[in-house]
N, C-alpha and C positions, 0 to 999 in steps of 0.2 A: 353114539353115533360119530362116524368118523370126523377128523378134522374137515378133510375136506369135502363136502358133501357131494362133488361131480365123481370122486371115486369111492364110494362108499357101497354098502354091500345092497342098501335097499335096492328093491324092484323099481322104485321110480327114479327115473332118468332123463336128461336131457339131450335130444339130439338138435344141432343145427344145421340145417340144408340150405340150399341157394333156392331162394325165390324170392317173391314181394317181401316187401318191409313188413306187413302185418301179418306175414303167414308164420305162424306158430305150430311144432309140432311137440305134443304132448304125449309122453309114454308112461302108462302106469301097467306094470303087470303085461301082458301079453298083448294089451289092447292098445292101438294106436290110433288117434283121433287127429284127424287134419280140419281147422277151420280158420276162417278169418277175422280178425278180432276188429271191434272196434276201440275206440277210446275210453268208453264205458267199461267194456268187455276186459280191457287192460286193466284198467284200476282195479277191479274185482280181482281179475287174477293174481295182480299183487298181495290183495289183502287175505286171500283165500289160505288155508291150511295147507292146499296140493300145489299152490303157487311156486313158481320156477324161483330158486335161489341164483342168485347172479354171482358169477365167478371172479368178477373183477373186485379185487380189495380196495381199490378205490372207492366204488359204488358201494362195497360193504360200509366202510369209513362213514361215508356220506349219509348211508341208510340209519346208520346203528345213531349217529349225530341227528338226525331228524328225528326219528321213536324217541329219542331222549328230550328233544326239543319240543315235542307234541306234547310229552308230561308234565313239560312247567306250565305254569298259569300265567296267562297273556295280561299285562295290565293295559297295554295300549294296543289301538287298533292297528299301528305301523306295524309292530311286531307281528301282530296275526298276518297281514298282508302280505309279509317277507315269506312267512314261514310256507304260506301258501302257495306263493310262486317258488319256493325250492321245490316243494312237492309235485308241482307242475311238470319242472324242469327235470327230475328224477324219473317221471313217467313216461317219457319219451323216448321208449326203447324198441328197438326193432330187435330180427330175428338175427340181423349180424352181431347183435351183442351177446349171443348165445352160442357157446361153442360144443364142439363135438365132443363126447367123453373119450376118442380114440386119441385124440391130438394132445401130446405133452406141452406144446406150446403154441402159442397165436399170437396174431397181431392184434391189441386191443383197440379199435377203433372208436371206443365208445367217448363221445362228447362230455366233458366234465364241464359244465358252466359255471364253476364256481373259481376253476384257472383265468378267467377272463379277467378280472379285479383284483388287486392288491387286497381291497376293504372284503372282497370273498375267500381268499385264502384261506386255509385250515392251518391250524396250530400244531405243530412248532413249523409250517411250512413257511410261514410271513416272518422275516426276521424282524429283529425288534431293535429301534435304535432311539438313542437319547439325544434330540436336538436340544443344547441349551447353550448359549451368546453365540449363537452362528457355528459350533463346530461340529460336526457329523460325526457320530460316532464316538466322540469323546466324552466320558462323562464327566462332568460340571464338578459332582461334588467327589471329593477324595477321602471323605470320611463317613461310611454307611451308615455310622450310628448316629449322625446329626440331623437333624429334622431339615428337611431340605426345605428351600426356600420358595415362594408362589412367584409366580412372574411378576415383573417390574409393572406395577400400575402407575393409573396417571394421578392418582388421590396421593400418592408419597411424595408430596413436593412441599417445600416449603414455600408459603405465601407472604410476600412484603407489600405491607400496608403504607401505601403511600403518602396518605392523606395524614393519619397521624403516627407514623414511624414506632408501628406497632407490629410484632412477628407474631404469626399465627401459624401453627404446626399440626398440621393434620396426622393422625396415627402412622407410624412407620412401621415397617416390618425389618429393616432393615439399615445403616446405616447410613451406606452409599447407593442411591437408587438412580438408574438414568433412564429415560426415556426416550424415542424417537417419536417426531411432530410427523403428523400425516401431512398429506398434502396441501390442505386447506388450512392449516395452523400457521396462523401468523407469527412472524417472529419477536417477539417482543423486546426490546433492546433494553439490558441490564436488568430486567427485572427477573426473570426467573420461575416465570409462573406458568403452571398448565392446569386449564380447569378440567374439572367432569363431577366435583361434587355438588349436590342442589343447595347443600349448605353455603356455598360461597357466593350462591345469588342473593341470599339474602345480605350478607355482608356487602355485597357492592351495591345493591340498592340504598342499603342504611348509608354509606361513603356518599353514595351520590345526593341523598338528602342533605347528610350534613355540609357536602360543600357548598349545595345551593344557600342553605340557611346561613352559612358563614360568608358569604359573596355577597347575599344581601344586605346583611350588615355592615359588612366591610369590604366596598365596590372598587375601592385604590390599593388593594393587596396585589401588585405585581405577580409576586411568586405564587400565591394560593391561585389565582387564576392560570397561571403555566402548570401547576401540578395538577391544576382540575383537566386543563387539555390532554396532560400525559395520562391521566386516569382514564379516558374515553378509549386509548388503546389497550387498556387492560379488561374494560367492559366489555369490548368488541370481542379480546380474545376468547373469553369465556364463550360468548352468543356463536362464534365460529368452532368452536370445539364441540357445542353440543348440537351444530348443525342448525342453528337460529338464522342463518342466513343462508343465499342460494350458493355462493363461490367465494374465493378469494377476492377477487376483482370487485365483486359488491361490497364486498367486507370493507377493501381498502375505501373506497367510493364513501361509503354510508361512514366510516371512522372520519374522514376527512370533512365531511358534509357538519357533523357534529361539530369537530372539532373550530371548523370555521365561523361557525353560528355563535360558539362560546367566546372567540375570539373579537368578534364584532361586538356583542356585549360587552368584554372589558374594554375596547378600545374607545366607548361612549365616556365611558367615565376617566379613562388613563389614555388622553388621544395622543399624546407627546413619547408614550412610553416606546422606546427603540425594541425592546425585547419581545414584546406584543409583536408592533408591526413586524420583526424579521420573519415571526414565528408564522404570520396569516401570508407573508409573500411566498416563502417557503412552502406551504402547504398550499394555497392557489398555485404556485408552479406545477404541482405535484397533480393535482385534481383538474383543473380546467383545462378548457380547451387555448390554444396560442393566440387567438382573438380575443377570448374571454382575459384573459391574463393581460395581454398588452392593454385592452380596454381598461382592466381595472387599475393600472399602474398611471395611464393617461390621466384617469380620474384622480388618483392620489397625488400625480404631479399639480394638477390644478386645484390643490385644496388650498381655501386661504387660511393665511396665520400658520402655515406648517413652521414648524421649528426648521432653522437651518440646516443642522444636521442631520434629519428626516429627510429635506427635501436633495440635498446631495445623494444621499444615499438611494432615494427614489429614483432621481434620473440614472444612476448607474445601475440600478435592475432595469430600468427601460430600455437603455443600452446594450447590455448584456442580452435581453429577452429578443430584440431585434438581429445582432449579431449572431446568436445561436439558432435562428431561425431558417431552417432550410429554404423556405418559401420566400423569406424578405431579405436574406442577408443576401448584400452585394457591396462592392466597397463604396460606389458613391453614395448608398441608401446609409450605409453607417457611418460614413465621415459627416454625412448631412444631420447625423443624430448628434456626433459629438460636437461639433459647430452648434448646435440647438442648447446642449446640457451645457456647454460652457459658457455661451451668452445669457442663459437664464440663471446660471449661478454667479455668474458674476455682475448681474442686475441685482439679486437678493442680497447677495453676502458684502457687495462694495468692498469695504479695506480687507476685510476678512475671504477672500476668495482665492489667496495665494497657495492653500494648502490645496484644496480643489482643483486649482488650475496644474499643479504639479500631477498631482493623480491622474487627473484625464488625459493628460499629454503625454504621460507613461503609458495608461491604455490603449490610446491610439497608436502608439510606436507600437507596444506590443502587437496589435494588428496589422499593422502595418508589413512589419518582419515577417508574422507567419503566413503572411499573402503573398512574401515573396518580393515585394514592391520596395525594396532597398533602396531604389534612388527617391522616392517619395520620403520615407524615412529619414533619411543623410539631411534632405531640405528641412524637414521639420527639426532634427537636430542642429542642423547648422543655424536656423533662423532664431531659437532660443538661446544659442550661445552667443551670436551677436548682440542680441538685446539684453540680454541680462549679465553676460558673464564678460564678454569683451569689452562693452561699452562702460564698464564700471571699474577697469581696471587698467593700471598704466601700462601692461605687456600689450594692450591692444588686441587686434584682430589675428587671425591667423589663418592663411589659406591653407587649408589642411588637404587640398586637393593638389596641391604644388609638391606636395611631400611623397606623395605618390607615383614610381615610373609607371608610369601608362605602356600599356602591353600593344606592340605593333599589330596592327589589324592584318597584315600578310601573315604575321606567325599563327594568329588565331584561324585564319583562313585555313591553313594548311594544316592543322591541327583537325579542324572538323573536315577536312577532304579525306583526312585518313579514317576517320571515324563512318564516313557514307561510304565510301570504297571497301570497307570491311566485311559486306556481303551479312550483316546482321539482322535479325527483324527489325521493323520499324519501332515498334515501342522500345527496343533497346538501343538505336541509333538517338531517336528522340531525348531518352534520356540522357544518356552520355554527352550531348552536345547541351541539353540544356543546364549540367551538372558544370560542363565546360564554360560556357557563358557565365552562369552564375558565380564560378569563382573568380572571375576577370572583371567582367562589367556591373558592379555593384554601384559604382556611382555614379551620377547624372554626368550625362555627355555636356561640354562647352560648347560643342560645334554641332554641325548637324550631323544625323545620326539616320540610318536606314530603318533604325526601331525607334518608332515615336515615343514609347514609353519610358525611354532614355532621357527624353527632354523633359525637364520637371522645373515651373515656373513657379516666382514666389509667393507669386499672387494665390496659388491655389490653397496655400497655407496661411494667408492673413488671417483669419478669422481665427486661428487656433496661437498666434502667439500675444501674449499679454505679460507686462514688465511686471517682474518679481524685486520686490523691495528690503525684504529680511534676509539677512545674512543667512540663518540656520533654513531658509527655505531654497536658497540657491545653492547652498549645499548639497540638500537633498536631491535639488534637481540635476546637479551634475552626476549626483552617484546612480540617480534612475538613466541617466543618457550613458553612464557607462555599461549598465545592467543592459540596456536594449542593445548594445553591441556585444552582448552574449560574454561578458565578464562575471561571473559569480562573487559574491562575498566570500572574503577569506580571512578568516575564519567566518563560517556562518554561524551563527550565535542566535537563539531563538529572540531574543530581545531586540537585536538589529533587524531582524526579517520583521516582526509586530509592528516596530517602529516605522518601516520603511511600507508597510501596507497600507498606511492612511486610513486613518478613522475606525480602525479595524475591521475594514473590508476585506476578508480574502477573493483573490482572483484565481479560479477555476480555474480556468486556461491559460493560468502565466507559464508553465514549464511545457517547451515544446522541442528545447535542444539539449543535446549529451550535456553541453558544457555545465549544465545545472549539477550532475555529478562528480563536479572537480573538487567539492570538499572534500569527498570522501578520499579520494588520491591524497587530498593535503592533510588529512587525519592519520593517513598510515604514514606518511614521511615525516612527520611532526610526532609521532607517539613517542611515549620511553622503551616501547618494545624496540627488539630490533626489525627492521624492514622485512616484510613476507616478500621476498621478490616474485616468487610464485603468482602470490594473490594479485600484487600489485602490477606484473606483468600483464595478468588476463583482462584485468579492468581497465588496463590503456588500450588494448585492445577491441575493447567493447565500445570504449568512448568513440575511438577511430571507425569504427565500422557504423557506427548511428550517426557519424557527425555531419552535421548539413552545411553547403558552400554557402556563404564564404566563411571561413574559420581560421584560427591561429594558432591551432595545435603543433604543426609544424614547426612554429618560430623563428622560420625563415622567408615566409611569404609575403605577398605585399598586403595582405590584410592584416599580418600581424605587426608590420612596418608601421601601417594605419594607425591602427591602436596605442600602438607605443607612444607614437608623436602626439595623438589624444590625450593621453594618460599625463607626458610629462608637459603639455598646453595648461590642463587642467590644474594640474599641481601648482602651476604658476599663478593660476589668478587666485589663489590663496595663500594665507599665513597660518602660522601657529601649528595648533593640532589638525585643523583640517587640511595645512599641506602635507603633514607628517602621515596621516592618515591614507591618505591616497598614494603616499609615496611605499609604504608599507603592503597595501594592500597590491600593488603593483610587482614588487620583489616578490613577494610570496606567491605570484602567480606565476613568476619566471622560475622561481626554485620549482614549482610544479611540474612544468611543461619540462623543463631540462631533466628533472627525473622520469617523464615518460619518454624524453625520447632517447635517452642514456639506454633503456631496457632496449629499444628497439633497434640501435644503431648498431649497424659491424664495422662501418669505417670511423676508425678510432681517429685517425687524422681531423678530419670532419667533426667529429665531437669534440674534439680538444678545441677547436676553431669557435665553437659556440660555446663553449664555456669561458673562453677565454674574452668574447664579445661580452658576455655576459657580466664578467667581473668587473669590466672595464668600466660598462652601466653604471654599474653598483658605486664603484670608486669615484665616479663621474658627481653623482650623486652626493656621497659622503663629501667633497671637495666644495660643494654649498651649503653641507650642514654638519659642519665639524662639531656641534654639540649636543647633537641630537643622538641620544644614546640608543632609543629603540632602533633607530636605520643600523648603527654598527652592531647590534644584537642581533638583527636580522641577518648582515652580511656574514658575523660570525658562525651562523647556523647553514648559511650558503656555503663558507671556505670548509666547514665540518664535513659536509655531504658530499662535496668535490673535491677538496684536495687535501684531505685529513683529518680525524678528530682533533689531533694536539695542534693542528695550524690555526683552528676553530677557537679552541680554548684559549689559545694565547692571544687572541684579537681580544676577546669578552673581558680576560683577566687583565688585561692593561688599560682597556677603558674602565673596569671597576677602581682600580689605582689611581687612577688621575681623579675621581669623585672624592668630594670630602666625604668626611665619615657622619655621615646625620641620615636619619630616618626619610629621605629624601623619596620621591616617586623613581626615580632613575637608579637610585641605589638598589632598592626595594628588589625593582623588576629586573636589574641584571644580577643580583643575587641569586634568585629564583631561576633565574635562566642557566646559571653556571652550576648551579645543585642538578639541575635536570640532565642537564650535557653529560656531566659527571658518572650519573646512574644509569642514565641512557649506555654509555659505553661500557661499565663494569656495575651491573645492579648488584645490590649487597655484598660486593666483597670490603675486605677490612678494610682497603685501601680508600677503597670510594667513597665509604661511611667514615672514616676519621677525616679526610679531606672536606666533604660535604657538611660535615658536624662543624669542623672548626670557623667555615665560612657563615653558619647561621648563627652560632654563638656571637662572633665577631658582629654581624649584623644587628643585634638585638643590645649591643654596650656602646654602639657608637665607637670602635675601635677596629686598628689595622688586625688584619687577618692572623692569628696565630695557630700553629700547626697543634700546640698541645694544648689538649684542654681536658683538665680533671673535671672531679663529679661536683664541687662547689660550682664551680663558674659553669659548669650545665643546670645546676639547678638556680641558677640564679637568672640566666638564660631564659629558662623557661615559667620561672617568675614574671620576667619582664616581657615576654612575648604573650602571657595571659593577659596583664594589665592593657597593653595595648590592645589587643582584643576586644576583652571587654569594652574600651573606650570606643574603638571602631565600630562596633554593634550597636552602640548606644546611640552613635553620631547616624546611622545608618537607621536608627529606627526616628528620628527625629527630623529628617532630612524635610525640605520647606521647599524645593524647587523644581522647575521641570529637568527632565534630564533631557540631553541634546545627541541628536544622532552619532556626534563625534566622539562623544564620551563611550557610547556605546564599542565605536570601533577602535578606541586608544586603549591601552593596558590601565588597569584600575588596581591604583595601590593598594587600597583596602583587601580588594581580591587577593593580591601577590604577598601582602603581609599576612594573611591568614592561612594561605598556602604553605608560604615558609614556616609559620608555626607548625602545621601539619607534618612535613618533613620531620621537624626537627622531631616530634611526638614517634612519628613512625622509626627513625635513625635508630635512636636512644630509649625508647619504651616500649613494652608489649603492645601487642595488637590490640588488646583490650581497650588498651587508653586512647588509641587513635579510633577504634568505633565510639568512646563515650565522648570525644572531641567532636565526631561528626555529628552524635545527635544534639548537642550541645549548639552546634550551627544551624541546624534544621531547623530547631525551637525556636531560635533567636530571629532567624529570617521566614518563619512559617506568616503567610498572608491568607486570611480567609476570602470566601469568594466574592463577598460582597464589596470587600476593600480591596479588588485589584486595580483600581483605578487611580488610589488616591497616591500623591506625590512619593512619599515615604515608601509604599507597598510595590514600585518600580523599583526603587534603589536596594530594597531588600532580594525583590526577584533577581535583579542583575548578580547581585553577590551572591544567591544561593546558586542561580544556575553555574558561573562561573567554579565555585566552592565543588560542587557536584561533579562536573566534568572532570575536576582534577581527583575528586576521591576515587573516582570509577577507573581512572588510568592507574591508579594507585595500587585498587584491588587486582585489574588485571595483569600487573606487572607482578606483584606478590604471590599470585597463583604461580607464576612460573618458578618460583622457588620454592613455596610452599603449597603444595599440591593437595589440599586438604577438602572433605566433603563441607565443613563448616565457611570455607572459603567461596564454595561455590554457590552455596545457598544463600549467603551474604551479597554476591555479585548479582544473582538472580534478583533478589529482591529491590538493590539499587539500581539496577539497571531499569526495573519496570516502573519505578519510581520516577527516575530520569527521562524516561520515554513519553509516561502520561505528563508530565508536568511542564517539560519542554523538547515538544515533537519537532521545532524547526532546528533544533541545534545539531548541525552536521555530525558533529565527532560522536555525541550521544547516540544517535540514530545508527551510525554506523558500529558502533561498539556492541548494541544490541543486535543489530541484524548478526556481525560476526559472532557474537555468541551463541544464537539461534542454530547455525549449521544448516543442517540438511532437515532439521525438524522448523523448518522456517514458517510453512503454513498452518502446521497447528500451535506457532505460538503467536501466529499473526492474530488467529481468531483470540486466544486470550486475553489481547490485550485492551484494556478498556477503551483506548483511543480509537481501535476499529470499529468500536461500535458506535463513535459520535458521527454526526454529521460531516462538519469541517475538519477532515481527516487531511492531517500535515503530507502532501505531494512528497516531500523529500522523504518521509517514513516509508512510503509506499516506493518510491524510486530505489531506495535502498534494499528492500527485499527483492524486486525484480533484477537489478544490478547481479546481487549475490546470486541467485539462482542461475541467471546465466554465466556466471564465472563458474557453478560448475558443470555446466552444458558445454561450455568452450574446452573444457579439459578433453571431452570424447573425442574432439577431432584436431586436437593438435597433438602431434605425435611425441611432443617432448613430455604432455601430461596424461597420456593415456593412460597408464596404469594407477592414476588417480580418480579415475571414471569411475560412479557408482551406479550402478541398473537404476531406474527409476526416478533420475533426476528430469528426464523431460517430461514425465508424467505430472511431477512435482511443479515444474515451472509452469506446464499449461494451468495448474489449479490455483497459482499465486497469480496468473494472468488474469483468468476468467472473474477470480473471486476480488483483487482489485479494480478490473475495469468495469464490474460491476456497481462497486460503492458509489454511492450518489454525490460524493464529495469529490471525485478521482473519473467522472465518465467525460468529464472534459480535457483531461489532459492527455496532449496527442503523442507525446511522447510513449507513455505507457500505450496506446492504441498501436502504434508503428511496432512496437518490440511485439507486442501479440499477433497482429498481421504476418511478421516476419518470420515468428516461430513455428506459427501453423502453418506457413506455405511451404518450410523447409523438412520440419519435422512431424507431419504428420499424417497419416491417408487422409486420402480424399480432401488434398490441401486445397485444392482450388474451391469445392462449394463452401467450406469452413471458412478461407481466409476471405471470400466474397461477402460471406454474412458479416463479420467481423469489421469489413471494409464499410459496407454502408452502415452499418451502426455508426461507427465512427464518425463516417461523414455526417449523421442526422445529427451529432453532437457537436462536431467542429467543422461546418459547412465551406470555411474558409482558408483551412489549414492547406498551405501549399506540400508540405511534405508527405500529408497521408495521399494525396491525388498521386503525386510521384510513386511513393512506395505501392501504391493500387497499379498504377502503369507497369510496374517492374515484374511485380509478383503476381498480378492476374493479367497477362496479356488480353485474355477474353473482352476484357472491361475497359481496354484502352481509349477507343474513341469514345465512348459514352463519358468515360472520365474527361476527356479533353474539352469533350462540350459542356459539361458542367463548370468546368476551370473558366471557357470563355464567358460562360452566361454570368459567373460570379464575378467577373472582373481581375480573374487574380493572373499575376505575372508571369508570361508567358513567354521566354526569350527566342523561342522558335515554334513554328507552327507545323505540324504534320505534313500538310499539304504542300507549303513549301519545300520539305526534304525531299518529297517524293518528287520532284521535279529535278534536283539537283542531281 
């Protein structure tokens, strides 16, 4: 038989002629019969011995596969149906598929239905790919001899038993497994649980039974009630994963309903439990409608015999609920709620109402400032000063308005006419005039004015003015007044911030101004490392771009002079440590502002003039406080930065020589300052180490500084340091009084001594010795969670925070000299510990963010703190500002070479992640940054920015900064946003209708 039947010598041949599709001509010998075949005849023809042999190779291949496939035994009906379908497809042949034997080449027009889908292609025509770990075409297994692992499955997960703290692990096929949650899977904070095995269901039922049995026998165990509430999330996660609930929203509602039922049962036995009540209110806010939530809070406020602390907290919850409601929030309604809260608390708490009054007054001031009502804010501040500070001091009252040079109305009108005649769109004209008037008209008018909102009467705030008798509360009120004027605490420590919060209740909507980020700049200019000019300049530009008027950042305008006079006047109303704390606070702010101005100023003469004015101001302060070592120390740092390191060091050394040789607070504080100044200039050089060591040894021996230090004197000094350190730790452990706010703001002698001890170990001993010393201090100052409110625990926490911040700065500086992997792992561990324990510490927060670098979003999710509800807004703002600094490099010609692709996407990811966090949704500054970024750096910016804008307004309907940002970035919403501002009674200096007439 020939290889190709068409060319064989057999008399049987096949001819193809034109005709109908079903016309076949079959030639046998010399006889040719022509007939039309139907489908049944066609099938018989293909099966017969005399049937036509097809020329197409593809068809022969497919036919052989079909015949081979027929011989196999079919086990399923589905496979048989597929075979029959293939046979039918192959039988659909017509005469066009038959070729004439005289043709050597022909056009194959046969349809091969196997080519229509990849699943029906014939091997090896179909390519094979290995898709593992989302890498197409790349084999995930480098060693083919190794057994391939199976796919990652849900049952390869470690399950944490929260009720009994017992770890149960399901069988694993590998050491590390990861899985991706589906859309309906609830993220369980800090549990690491993924459900799928039915055996888990039995364990969950058993745990539920154990919880119920235990709580029936011990109904007063608050911690176990809270664990039972948390356990409901784990129970529901299993139901969601196994599709026992309809959707994620239904799952959340069901979970909240169960948790609220448990909390109601718990509160019947623990009525005055703050933890249980806070948890119930939080869940109610998430799951209830606004009217139901307000009704529940009203019922809570009216509960008789409610503990005073719970009553205070309940009123604050009610005020926040009304203020954050888009339907109910307006300036008049919120002020009425604040007045009612203050009246009720004054009546209930009687002589103990001072703390609540300070807290509520601060909240009302924040609300007025964020609504743009600066005239009313100043009237509130002025009346509290006159009744509580000026009336009780010999200095008397002060007319602050007279200290400010009023701007001539004619000059203001000329500036406005220039803007109106510029031909800009209406939204841009309104924004610029609003900004101009906000910058100049922020005090109440003492004469008749065309703007009725500039005229404020003292009777409008009579209900908010209460006398404060205790000196500690008066100082706290003064600090709050300065914070209301946008002056942040410097340095911003965690314990100081917590002390200022009042009853531990965080204000989620507090941070709306960019001046909150000044502690980050202060950290950079005060660190042991050399100042990163690039980073500092970019941060300065960010602060100036997002600053709202009025502000003091230029250090030359009227508002700066105004707060300067207030700071000095407030310092005169106090004495001792309170007065020193205010002066140190102001000098640090001046140094920070001057550093920002020096980076952005091109006029050297003008810059020198500003420096001279600041130096004159500090010298005038020193004339009044000649014996104040802390002020001399701040002045020496000021001179070291702006007049040269040597000049600053001379000042502090001269001050140290004038002090007696003892272990006083002043001497310890100055010795630490001198050592850090020396090492900041020349870190780890032989000369700097020798000089710093001599100072530290002299401090331990209560003698004059001797430049020659031998081994014996060094050992004696280390022994004395250890002895006094042990004594200090013992005293801290037995601390038995309340710590005042002033003590948090002033230098701490025991912290300075322990840091000096650490410096001596670091300069003279191996680094392992410093790590052992660090572990010793951490163990000695450890505080259990249940004991955090005790007196000794607060003192331990203060010492622990100061030492941890110092230790982090030491490691960061040491890495510059010894860039080792061990140091990198150490600083990662210490930073993680610091950010979780002290999230309000500006220095530790910035150190952590700076260490994260470009991988900030990944490390943001790895922080345990981010999974908590009360997330520090300072921590979140640091991440946002750091990522914005990366974005600024792209558009600044000086830093365009440092720009890395992908920073924009990372920033958008950071902003969306942080703004969606439950503890940050009311932070207006983060929303403003998100809207600014989206409107300038994304496609379809208007639609996306509009969505974020109305999300922000739904959370903060009173914040004027959000409305102004929306008017500028989304002009299409200008008219609607102005109407909402009028409805909410937000401060408007100019109406668009008035500007159109000009």
